C-alpha positions in Angstrom: 114.3 -63.4 -65.3 116.1 -66.3 -63.6 118.8 -66.3 -66.2 119.3 -62.6 -65.8 119.5 -62.9 -62.0 122.1 -65.7 -62.2 124.1 -63.8 -64.8 124.0 -60.7 -62.5 125.0 -62.9 -59.5 121.7 -62.0 -57.7 119.5 -64.2 -55.6 116.2 -65.3 -57.1 113.4 -67.7 -56.3 111.5 -70.1 -58.4 108.9 -72.7 -57.4 110.0 -72.9 -53.8 113.7 -72.9 -54.6 116.3 -70.2 -53.7 118.9 -69.8 -56.4 122.1 -67.8 -55.9 125.3 -67.7 -57.8 128.8 -66.3 -57.7 131.6 -66.4 -60.4 132.2 -70.1 -59.8 129.0 -71.7 -58.4 125.3 -71.8 -58.6 123.5 -72.9 -55.4 119.9 -74.2 -55.5 118.3 -74.8 -52.1 114.9 -74.8 -50.6 113.3 -71.4 -50.1 112.7 -70.9 -46.4 109.2 -69.4 -46.9 108.1 -72.5 -48.9 108.5 -74.7 -45.8 108.1 -72.2 -43.0 104.7 -73.6 -41.9 105.2 -77.2 -42.8 105.1 -79.6 -39.8 104.8 -83.4 -39.7 105.0 -86.2 -37.1 108.5 -87.7 -36.7 107.5 -90.8 -38.6 106.5 -88.9 -41.7 108.5 -87.5 -44.6 109.1 -83.8 -44.3 108.8 -81.6 -47.4 108.6 -84.7 -49.6 112.3 -85.2 -49.2 113.6 -85.6 -45.7 113.3 -88.6 -43.4 114.1 -87.9 -39.7 114.9 -90.7 -37.3 115.7 -90.5 -33.6 114.3 -90.8 -30.1 110.9 -89.4 -30.8 108.6 -88.5 -27.9 104.9 -87.5 -27.7 104.5 -84.0 -28.9 107.6 -83.8 -31.1 107.1 -82.5 -34.6 109.4 -82.1 -37.6 109.5 -78.5 -39.0 111.9 -76.1 -40.5 114.9 -74.9 -38.5 114.5 -71.2 -39.4 116.0 -68.2 -37.7 114.7 -69.1 -34.3 116.3 -72.6 -34.4 119.5 -71.4 -35.8 120.1 -69.4 -32.6 120.4 -72.7 -30.8 122.9 -74.1 -33.2 126.2 -72.3 -32.5 128.3 -74.7 -34.5 126.3 -74.7 -37.7 129.2 -73.1 -39.7 131.2 -76.2 -39.0 128.9 -78.2 -41.3 130.3 -76.3 -44.3 126.8 -75.7 -45.6 125.5 -72.3 -46.7 123.3 -70.4 -44.2 120.3 -70.6 -46.6 120.6 -74.4 -46.7 120.7 -74.6 -42.9 117.8 -72.3 -42.4 115.5 -74.3 -44.6 116.6 -77.7 -43.2 114.4 -79.9 -41.0 114.5 -79.8 -37.2 112.9 -81.6 -34.4 110.7 -79.4 -32.2 108.8 -79.9 -28.9 106.3 -77.0 -29.3 108.6 -73.9 -29.4 111.7 -75.7 -28.0 114.3 -77.0 -30.5 115.2 -80.6 -29.7 117.6 -81.4 -32.6 118.8 -80.1 -35.9 121.1 -82.7 -37.4 121.7 -80.9 -40.7 122.9 -77.9 -38.6 125.2 -80.0 -36.5 122.9 -80.4 -33.4 122.0 -84.1 -33.7 121.2 -85.3 -30.1 120.9 -88.8 -31.6 118.7 -87.7 -34.5 119.6 -88.2 -38.1 118.3 -86.5 -41.2 118.3 -88.4 -44.5 117.4 -87.2 -48.0 115.1 -89.8 -49.5 116.2 -88.9 -53.1 119.7 -88.7 -54.4 121.4 -86.3 -56.7 120.4 -88.4 -59.7 116.8 -87.9 -58.9 117.3 -84.1 -58.7 119.1 -84.0 -62.0 116.5 -86.1 -63.8 113.7 -84.0 -62.4 115.3 -80.9 -63.9 115.8 -82.6 -67.2 112.1 -83.7 -67.3 110.8 -80.2 -67.1 
C-alpha cells in the first residue's frame, strides 16, 4: 500500500511517520497524531529524538507545536521546512501558552537538537 501511495504521489502513514512524495522528492516526517499527546519536562528527551534546551521555568513542558502553536509562529515559512515537519516539531509550553518553538523559528533563547543524525535514521531503515 505504501509503495502504491508513493507512486501515486499521495500521502500515507506508517508506524507514526507521514510519507508524501512528488515527482522529485519523498518526505518522511513525524505523524502529528503520533506525538499529539506527548509531553515531557524540559530536561527530558521528547519523542525519543529531540533535546530542548533553554531558560526553563517551573510549569514548562515540551510538547508538539501543532495547529494551535503554529498560529503564534508567523515566520515559520522562513525556515524552509514543510508545514507537516513544523506541525510535528517540539515546542515549549506553559500550560496553553506557547513559550518557544525553535524549529518553527520562534526560539526565545531555546534550542532544539535532534539526538540522532541522518546516519542513525538510514541504518534504522536498513535494519528493518
